[in-house]
C-alpha positions in Angstrom: 150.8 37.2 114.1 148.3 37.1 116.9 146.2 40.1 117.7 146.6 41.7 121.1 144.0 40.5 123.6 142.2 42.9 125.9 144.0 41.6 129.0 147.3 42.5 127.3 146.3 46.1 127.5 146.9 47.7 130.9 144.2 50.3 130.1 141.5 47.8 129.1 138.6 48.1 131.6 138.1 44.4 132.4 137.4 44.1 136.2 134.3 44.8 138.1 134.0 46.6 141.4 133.6 43.4 143.3 136.5 41.7 141.6 138.8 44.6 142.4 137.6 44.9 146.0 138.3 41.1 146.5 141.6 41.3 144.7 142.9 44.2 146.8 141.1 43.2 150.0 139.3 46.5 150.3 135.7 47.4 150.8 133.5 48.2 147.7 132.5 51.4 149.5 136.1 52.4 149.6 136.4 52.1 145.8 133.2 54.0 145.4 134.6 56.8 147.6 137.7 57.0 145.6 135.5 57.5 142.5 133.4 60.1 144.2 136.5 62.1 145.2 137.8 61.9 141.6 140.9 60.0 142.8 140.2 57.1 140.4 137.7 57.2 137.6 137.0 53.7 136.3 135.3 53.2 133.0 131.6 52.3 133.0 130.0 49.4 131.3 127.0 50.0 129.1 124.9 49.2 132.1 126.7 51.9 134.2 128.8 49.5 136.3 132.3 50.5 137.2 135.0 48.6 135.2 138.7 48.8 136.2 141.8 48.4 134.2 145.1 47.0 135.4 146.4 50.6 135.5 143.4 51.6 137.7 144.1 48.7 140.0 147.8 49.8 140.4 146.6 53.3 141.2 144.2 52.0 143.8 147.1 50.1 145.4 149.2 53.3 145.4 146.3 55.3 147.0 145.7 52.6 149.6 149.3 52.7 150.7 149.1 56.5 151.0 145.8 56.3 153.1 147.5 53.7 155.3 150.2 56.3 155.9 147.5 58.7 157.1 147.1 61.0 154.1 143.7 62.4 153.3 141.9 61.8 150.1 142.2 65.5 149.2 146.0 65.3 149.6 146.1 62.1 147.7 144.2 63.6 144.8 146.7 66.5 144.7 149.7 64.1 144.9 148.3 62.1 141.9 147.8 65.3 139.9 151.4 66.3 140.6 152.7 62.9 139.7 150.9 63.1 136.4 152.3 66.6 135.7 155.8 65.4 136.6 155.5 62.5 134.2 154.3 64.7 131.4 157.1 67.2 132.0 159.7 64.4 132.0 158.3 63.2 128.7 158.5 66.7 127.3 162.1 67.0 128.5 163.0 63.6 127.0 161.5 64.7 123.6 163.3 68.1 123.7 166.6 66.4 124.5 166.0 64.0 121.6 165.3 66.9 119.2 168.4 68.7 120.4 170.5 65.6 119.9 169.2 65.2 116.4 170.0 68.8 115.4 173.6 68.8 116.6 
């Protein structure tokens, strides 16, 4: 059986700031601004350079769509927080339903 490769993991930080900017057709300064506003927090290489995962890139795409709709970065940060909370609550509900189903 083959071992999973880093690019198989959507959370593996493989892409540089420049690669992501080019891939998404955005300015590097825009990506830095998202990091400064704690909207996206990419990993850092040992040299301190930002490294983005596929999951990070999908989040940047989501954020870019919201900015194009006129939302502020502060509002976007709150929306992302609420989306994470909702996902966690849905997972808790799913687990609770599974436990209840098992005990019947």
